[in-house]
N, C-alpha and C positions, 0 to 999 in steps of 0.2 A: 140234331133236329130240335126245333123249338116247339112251343105249345101250338102255334097256329099250323105248323107243318104236320104235327101229329094229328090235330083235329081234322085237317083236310084228308090225310091218309085214311083215317077211320071213316070219314064220310064216303070216300071212294070204296073202301072195303065193304061198307054196308049197302052199297048201291044207291046212295043218296046224292052222289056227285059223279060225273063222268071221269073215267081214267084218262091219263095222257096217252096210254098205249095199251092195246090188247093184242096178245099173240094167240091166234086161234089155230085149231086143227093141228095140235102138237101132242106128242107123246112125252109126258112130263116125268122126269127122273126124280123120284123121291129118295133122297139119301138117308132118310131116317128109317122108313119101313123097308128100304132096299127093294123097291118095286117101281114099276112104270105104270102110269095111268093116263088116260086120254082126257083132254080138256082144253081149257083156255086160261091164260094168265093175265091179270090186270096189273098195270104199273102206274104209279103216280109219284111225281117229284123224285124220280130215280129210285123208288123203292117198290118192292113187290107188295101189292095191296091184297092179293088173294086170287081165288079161282072163279070168282063171279057167280052168276045165278041167272035164272030164266028172265028175270025182270030188271036186270041191270041196264042202265042207260048206255047207249053206244059210246065207245071211247072216241076221243078226238082223232085217233089214228088206229087203224086195225091192220095187222100183218098176218097173212095166211102162211103158216109154217109148212103147209103141204105135207103133213105127216112126219116132219122131221122130229128128231129127239131133242128135247130141251133139257140141258144140264146146267148146273151152276158153272160159273167161270172158273177156270183152273187156277190153282195156287202153286207157285214154285216155293218150296219151304226153305231153300238155302241156295244162294248163288252169289257170285261176284260179277257185277255188271262190267267191271273193268276187264275181265277175262274175255269178253266179247270183242274188245278193242273199240267199242262203240260208246258214244255219249248216251246218257239216259234217254234222250228223246229218240235217238236212232234205235236203241234197244227196244223201246216201246213199239216203234214202227214195225219191228221184225217179229216180236213175240205175240202181240195182240192178234194178228191174223191166225196164229196157231191156237187161239183160245185161252191163252194165259192172260188173266185179268188182274192178278195180284202177285207180287213177288216180295219175299223177305230177303233183302240183300244185305250182305256184310261188306261194307266198303273198306275192307282190310287193306287192299292194295294201295288205294289212293291215300288212305290215312297214314300208311307207313311212309309215304313220300311227303305228304303235305300237312300231316297232323290234323288238328281240328278243322283247319281250313278245307281239308279234303272232304270231311263229313258234311260241312256246311254247303260246299259246292254240290254234293250229291243230293242233299235235301232240296236246294234251290232248283237245280237242273231237272229234277223229277217232279216238281210241283206242278199240278194242273194237267198232267198227262192223262190220257185214257187209261193207262196202266197205273194201278195203285202200287206205289213203291214205298214199302216200309223198310227201315234200316235197323240193324243191330250195331251197337257201338263196339268197335273192334276191341277185344280184350288184351291182345298181345302186340303192342307197338312199343319197342321193336319186338319182332317175333322171337328172337334169341339174343343173348349177349355176345354172340360170336360174329357179329357184323354190325356195320353202321347203317342205321335207318335215318329217315328224314325227321323223325320225331321220337319223343319218349313221353308216352301218356300215362298218367296216374289215375287213381280213383277220383281225385278231385276233378280231372278233366272229364271223366265219365259222368260225374255228378252234374256237370255244367250242361249236359244235353239229355240226360236220361228222362227228364220229365216231358220232353217233346212227344206229343201223341203219336208221331210217326216213327219214333224210336221205340221199338218193342222191347228192347232189353240189351243184354250183353252178348256180343258175338262169340263165335266158336272159341272155347277155352282150350287152345292148343297146349298151354302149359299144364298138362295133366300131372307132370312131376311136381310142379309148384302146388297144385291142388292137393295131391295125395300127401305131400310133406307139410301141409298146412302153412305154407309160406305166407307171411303176414301181408305183404303187398298184394298178393293174389287174393287173399281173403277179403281185403279191403274193397277190391273191385267187385267181388261177389256180393258183399254186403250192400253196396250201392244199388245193385239190381234188386236184391231181396227187399230192401227197405222201400224201394219204389214200386214193389210188387210187379216186376217185369221178368220176362222170360230169360233164362240163361241157356245158350246153345252149347252143345258139346262137340268135342273133337278128341276122341280117346284112341290112342295107338299103343297103349301099354298092355301089360300082361293081365290076364283075366282076374287074378287075385287082387289087383289094384282097383278093379271096377267098383267095388263096394265103397271105398274111400272117395272115389271120384263122384259117385252117385250121391253121397252124403251132402255134397255142395248144392244140391238142388238142380242138377243138370236136367233140362227138360227133354233133350233129344240128342241124337248123334247121327252123323252122316258118314262116319269113318268105320263102316262095317263092310266086310268082304264075304262073309259066310253065313249060312243059316244059323250056325252056333253063335256067331257074334250077335245076330239079330235077336235070338231068343234070350241071350244073356242080358242084353240091355232092356228088353221088354220086361223081363223078370224083375228088374230093378226099377220099374216104373217109367222108363224112358220111352219116348217115341223113337222110331227108327226111320230114317229118311232113305228111301230107295233111290240111289243115285245113278243117273244115266246122262252123261253129257258128252262133250268132245273128248275129254281126257280120260275120265274114269267111268268104267262100265261095270257096275256092281249089281244092277237090278235083277238080272236073271239068276245070279247066284243066291241073292237074298230071298227071292220068291220061293226057294226051296224050303224056307223056314216059315212061310206065311200060311196060315190056315184060317178057318172061320172063327176061331177063338181069339186070335190076336191081330186080325187084319185092321181093327179099329185103331191100333197103335202104330200103323204104318202110314207114312207120307211119301210124297214124290218130290225129288229135287234134281237139278242139273249140275249144281256147283259151278263148273266152268264150261261155258258153251259158246263157241265161236259163231260168227255170222254165217259162215259156210254151212255149218251143221243146221242152223235154224232155217236157212233158205232151202236146203236140200232134204232134210229129214223131219224137221219140226222141233218142237220144244217139249213141254210137258205132255202134249198130245202124243208124241212119240213114245214116251214112257208108258202111257195108258195103252196104246196099241200093242206094245211089246208084252205088257202084262196079260192082256186079253189073249194074245197069241200063245202065251205060255200056259193058258188054262184058267186064269183068274176070272171069276164072274165079272162081266163088264160093269155092273153097278158098284161092285166092291172096288174095282180098279179106279173108277171115277171118284168114288168116295175118298180114296186115298189122296186124291189131288184136289179135294174140295172140303168137305165137312171135317175130315180128320185134321187137315192142316189148320182150318179155322179154329177148331177146338184147342189144338196144341198152343196156338199163339194168342188165344183169347180174342180172336176176331169174330165176335158174336154177331156182327152185322152182316156177315156174308157166309158163303160156303154151302148154301142151300136155297132152293126155290121155295120160299115160305114167306107168309105175310110178315111185314116189318123188317125184312132183310133187304140189303142193297141189291138192286136189280142188275147184277153182273151175271150174264148167262151166255151160253153158246147153243147154237142149233147144229145138230150133228146128223150126218147122212144115215148112220146106223150105229149099232152097239156091238160091233165085231172088230176083228183085227184090221179091217179095211176102213175103219171109221174115218170120215173126213169132217173137218170143221167148215161148215157152210157160212155161218154168220156169227158175229160176236157183238154183244152189247155190254156196255159198262154204264152203271147208274142210269139204265134205261135208254141210253143213246146208242144208235147203230154206229159202230166204229170200225167194222171190217166185214167184208163180204167176198167170198170166193178167193181168199188169200190176199185181197187188196185192202190196204189201210185207207180208211175214209176220212181221216182227220189230217189237217195240215200240220206238218211237223214243226214244233217250236224249238228254237235253239237258245241256249243261255251262254253268255260270254264266260269263258273259264277264268274269271278273276281269281287271283291269288293261287291258282293251281297250274299256271303255264310257265314255261321257261325254267323248269326245275332241273337244271343241268349245271350245277356248281362244281365243275371239274377243274383241277389244277394239275400241272406237271404230267402230261400224258404224251410227251414226245417219244419218238421211237426207241431211244436208248433205255427208257423206263421199262420196256417190255423184254429186254434182253434177260435171259435166264442163265445166271451163272451158278454152276454146280460144283460141289466138292467131290462128287463121285458120279460115275457114269451108270451106276446101278440105281434105278429110280422107282418110285411109286407112280402109277398112273391111275387116272379115273377111267375105268372101262365102261363104255356105253353098252347097255343091254337093250337092243331094239324093242320098241313097243312098251318100254317101261321107263319110269322116272327114277328107278333105282339104279345105282352104279355099283360095279364091283371094284374092289381094290386089287389092282394087278401089278405085276412087276415087269421091268424091261431093262435092257441095256441100251443106252443112247450114245450118240456121238457128240464129243466136245471138241472145241478148237483149242489152240495153244493157251488161250486165256481162260479156259474152263467154261466157255459159252456154248449153250446147246445149239446144235444145228440139225436140221431134218436129215435123216439118213436113208430115206426111201421107205420107211415103215409107215404104219397108219397111226402115227402119234403126232399131235400138234400141240401148240401152247394154248392154254385157256387162262384168261385173266378177268378178274373182277375189279372194276375201277370205281372207287367211291364217288358218288355224284351229288351228295346232299350238302356237305359242309366244307368242301374245298380242302379236305385233309391231304390230298395227294396220295392216299392209300391205293396201292395196287397189289392184289394177291395174284400170284402166278403159280400154275400147276401144269400138268401134262394130261392131255385128253386122248384116249385110245378108242378107235373104232368109229370115228366121225367121218373119215373119208376125205376130208378137205385137203386139197393140194394147190399151192400157189395162190394165196390170197388171204382174206379175212372176212368174217361175218360178225356183226355185233348187234346187240339189242339193249334197250333200256327197260324192257319188260323182263324182270329177273326175280322170281319169288325168293323171299318174301319182302326183302328190303328194297328191291328194285334199283340196285346199283347197275351200272353198265357192265355187261358181260360180253367179252370178245374172244373169239377163237381164230387162230391163224398160224401160219408158218413163216410170216414175214413181219418183222417189227415195224417197218414203214407202213405196210398195209393196215396193221392194227392201229397205228397212230391215225391214219387217214379215216378209218372207220369210226373211231371215237370222236374225231373232230367233226365228222359229218353229223353225228348224233347231237353234238353240242349245237351245231348250226340249226338243225331242225327243231330243237327243243325236245328231242326224244324220238324213238321209233325203232326201225330196223334198217340194216344196210348191208350190202355186199360190195366188197372192194377187191380189185385185182390189179397188179402192176401199178399201184399208186392211184388208180382211178376208181371212182364210184360207179359201179355198174348199175345199181338199182337201190332205191330206198323207199321206205314208207314212213311218212311223218305221223307222230303221235303227239300232237301239240298239247293235249290235256294231261299234265303231270308226267309226260313221257310214257303214258299207259294207254290212252284212248285218243280217238279222233272224231270230229263231228261230220266226217264224210258219210254219205249214204252207205248202208250196210252192204248193198250189192257191190259198190265200188271197193269197199274194204276187203270183201271176200275175194274179189278179182285181183286186187293188189297183193294180198297175202299169197294167193296161189301163184302169181307171177314171180314174186321175189323168191319163193321156195323153189320154183323151177329154175330160176337163174342160179341160185346157190348150188343146185344139183348139177346143172349142165355146165356151168362155167368153172366151178370149183371142185366138182367131183364128189360132193357129199352124198353119202349112200342113199339109195332110193327108199329104203325102209326106215329112214330117219327123217322126222320133221325138223329141219335145221334150226328153226327159231324156238319152237316149243321145247325141243330137247335142251337147247341152251338155257332157256329160262328156268329150268329146274335143276341145273347143275350148281346153282348157288344156294340151294335150300338145305341147310345143314342138319335139319331134323329128319331127313330121309336117308336111309342107308345107301351105300356103305361109306362112301367118301365123297366129299363135296368141297367147293372152293368159295371163299368169301373174300371181301376186300382185306381181311386180316390174314388170310393164308389158307392152307390146305387143312380141312377138318375131317378127322376120323371119328365117326359116330360111336364105334365100339369103344374107343379110348376116351371118348367125350372130350376131345381136346385137339389142338393143332399138332401137326406132324410135319417134318421137313419133306421136301420132294425126294431127297436122297434116302436110300435105304440103309446104308452102312456107315452112318456118322453118329 
């Protein structure tokens, strides 16, 4: 805001100049006093000018709220846009009607594939949207040394972007071991954020006694909490806690058991990973708020978690409240109960959604430097043959409804050359194919409990390094599946008898597509149905979401990367065979 804009805002707030917009007949939610009062709100140049008075001039436009509740626009405190499978423009189109007007996004996924080019794309593709998109610079690229990612970013890379006003700080510090051991490279990244006076996001999965050391690094918040004890332990150390409720992780209700009137101001709302189908059917942060209200949280407190608390945590002093001098991001709500509906949404004083309809023309940005990221070599069928020295093997056993896998044991069938063959059990091959540097790396293991019979499924969405992951019982089908992903530039595919049954293209870094959210939701539902009906994948397993977490070596108990089978307990690679 320059001097002339400030002068005009003060003139409007003083009643000496007409406002651009006046919202009348509304119940205004005051997140500071935690109360509701009736009145009208004046807006000028996209900012709240105040609450008017009896002699104020008529605004250029007046909107009768008809008794609706006026609340600040909702803020999602931690998410990955890439997890929606949507471009930033399409993401905006889906979340704005839900009342989400600001997000703090960690582009960890695309940066692991494309390096700094990925962050630059996300900045450019989200510029000028009705949705305010702030980014955190990913702190862990690669996420672990046990896999090949598309980039390796250092403190110097972080310093090159940290001063961008839309980069709020350092993304979730997953390397809590490095923090607690005072690893020099990790500390250098932390110091870049500290010297720039930027926020450092947390991601702590260690034991409670290590939380003190982690907190010493200046971690502002954490979304990796599962219990009330976790929540209170972090708040005790000065952190904010993000109550997470998305497509994958459902922690909100458990965490609410630890929230009370004394610590509620340290609680925020986030979705982390939220797919298009969830947003279209259930909502976004508005769903978190409804769930909290239904669980007995005071509605104003629940909304404060998604507004002023988040703004305070991230230093976004220009939003989060309906107050003079703040950005006029607000929602009109039908009620303040568990049946709350978002009626209208305004960002910077502009009407951008009404009755779940997006009122802005979607703008798309060409995915320069982040498309065609499928540098795969040597993936012919023979590369997927699994030759074993023993028929007694380790398997990765799927636990339905969880991204955790159990290490199991089985006796499998080998041919005269020691090559694994399906013997009628529920065990198939699972492979991770390196796709960033053309190394030809292929890690192969055995997956139990998937249900697949006679074919292959593959995806280029595979946390965290997003190499290609493919599961099947036919080497040829696995080759065809990987080849189709190379042709598409990434995505998801189902193959049977050497033929592609169905595929979904993800042309942006192999992670996202610019298709409309409704189309993406339909395509994902369709390919999941095909995988279940044609290949027999179990009904209680999401074929592709399950696969994408099978290559995440920081989650127990056993996972697969392009380097091989990783045992988290041993913190190292192990052979498929048990007795060699």
